[in-house]
C-alpha positions in Angstrom: -219.6 -27.0 -30.8 -222.7 -27.7 -28.8 -223.3 -25.9 -25.6 -224.7 -27.8 -22.6 -227.8 -26.3 -20.9 -227.0 -24.5 -17.6 -228.7 -27.2 -15.4 -226.5 -29.9 -16.9 -223.4 -27.7 -16.3 -224.4 -27.1 -12.6 -225.1 -30.8 -12.1 -221.6 -31.7 -13.3 -220.0 -29.0 -11.2 -221.6 -30.1 -7.9 -219.6 -33.2 -7.1 -216.9 -35.6 -8.0 -215.8 -39.1 -7.3 -213.0 -39.6 -4.7 -211.1 -42.8 -4.1 -208.4 -43.0 -1.3 -206.1 -46.0 -1.6 -203.2 -47.2 0.5 -201.0 -50.2 0.3 -203.5 -52.1 2.5 -206.3 -51.4 -0.1 -209.1 -49.0 -0.5 -209.7 -46.8 2.6 -212.6 -44.7 1.3 -214.6 -43.9 -1.8 -217.6 -41.8 -2.5 -219.0 -38.6 -4.0 -217.6 -35.3 -2.6 -218.1 -31.7 -3.2 -214.4 -30.8 -2.3 -211.2 -32.5 -1.1 -208.2 -30.7 0.4 -204.8 -32.3 0.3 -201.2 -31.7 1.6 -199.3 -31.3 -1.7 -195.6 -31.3 -1.9 -195.6 -27.6 -2.7 -198.4 -26.7 -0.2 -202.0 -27.5 0.6 -204.5 -27.4 -2.3 -208.1 -28.1 -2.9 -210.0 -29.9 -5.7 -213.6 -29.4 -6.8 -215.6 -30.7 -9.7 -214.2 -29.9 -13.2 -210.7 -29.3 -11.8 -207.9 -29.2 -14.3 -206.3 -32.6 -14.7 -203.1 -33.1 -12.8 -200.7 -35.6 -11.3 -199.0 -34.5 -8.1 -197.1 -35.7 -5.1 -198.4 -35.5 -1.5 -196.4 -34.9 1.6 -197.3 -36.2 5.1 -200.5 -34.6 6.4 -204.3 -34.7 6.5 -206.6 -35.1 3.5 -209.9 -33.3 4.3 -212.9 -34.8 2.6 -216.2 -32.9 2.2 -218.9 -35.3 1.2 -221.5 -34.2 -1.3 -224.3 -34.6 1.2 -224.4 -32.4 4.3 -222.3 -34.9 6.3 -219.4 -33.8 8.6 -216.0 -33.7 6.9 -213.8 -36.8 7.0 -210.1 -36.4 7.8 -207.6 -39.0 6.6 -204.0 -39.0 7.6 -201.6 -39.9 4.7 -197.9 -40.5 5.0 -197.3 -39.1 1.6 -198.0 -40.4 -1.9 -199.6 -39.3 -5.2 -202.8 -37.8 -6.4 -204.4 -38.1 -9.8 -207.0 -35.4 -10.6 -209.5 -35.7 -13.5 -212.5 -33.3 -14.0 -214.9 -35.8 -12.4 -212.6 -38.0 -10.3 -209.8 -37.8 -7.8 -207.6 -40.8 -6.8 -205.3 -40.5 -3.8 -202.6 -43.1 -3.6 -200.9 -43.2 -0.2 -198.3 -45.5 1.3 -200.1 -45.3 4.6 -203.6 -43.9 5.2 -205.6 -43.8 8.4 -209.1 -42.3 9.0 -209.4 -39.8 11.8 -211.7 -42.0 13.9 -209.1 -44.8 13.5 -206.4 -42.4 14.8 -208.5 -41.4 17.8 -209.0 -45.1 18.6 -205.3 -45.7 18.3 -204.4 -42.8 20.6 -206.9 -44.0 23.2 -205.5 -47.5 23.0 -201.9 -46.2 23.4 -203.0 -44.0 26.4 -204.7 -46.9 28.1 -201.6 -49.1 27.6 -199.3 -46.3 29.0 -201.5 -46.0 32.1 -201.1 -49.7 32.7 -197.4 -49.7 32.2 -195.0 -50.5 35.1 -193.6 -46.9 35.0 -197.1 -45.4 35.4 -197.8 -47.8 38.2 -194.6 -46.7 40.0 -195.6 -43.0 39.7 -198.9 -43.6 41.4 -197.3 -45.7 44.2 -197.7 -44.2 47.7 -194.0 -44.4 48.4 -193.2 -42.4 45.2 -195.7 -39.7 46.2 -194.2 -39.5 49.6 -190.7 -39.3 48.2 -191.7 -36.7 45.7 -193.3 -34.6 48.5 -190.2 -34.8 50.6 -188.0 -33.7 47.7 -190.2 -30.8 47.0 -190.1 -29.8 50.7 -186.3 -30.0 50.8 -186.1 -27.9 47.6 -188.4 -25.3 49.1 -186.2 -25.0 52.2 -183.1 -24.6 49.9 -184.9 -21.8 48.0 -185.8 -20.0 51.2 -182.1 -19.7 52.2 -181.2 -18.0 48.9 -180.9 -14.2 48.8 -183.5 -12.4 46.8 -182.4 -9.9 44.2 
């Protein structure tokens, strides 16, 4: 059995290839130093030269730590499967959304809610006046109650 020189071992141990797939297609792929996933039996991490495994994922966040000194990427998955090989990880999810897509979706929902008829009614002057009157009446009721 031939032994690899230490620099070759270190080079292999530094990164692995990650591919995140959903039913809509490939969401992300690249070289990473680590990936952390919501396994069906709890959260687990994978680094280069990990023992091969096939596992199920529950709903949660996959945290991706790129090989370069970039900020981590977070991907929501609705569940799915993961295949781990010593140099490659494939995440197969039914639904997957990147964190920046989630933030944009939340902002869009908040903007739509602010424009809704109900939100418009709550900012109407008559509503504010009615609410103030009800609060005043409740305060008067509370004053008449005996304190214990």
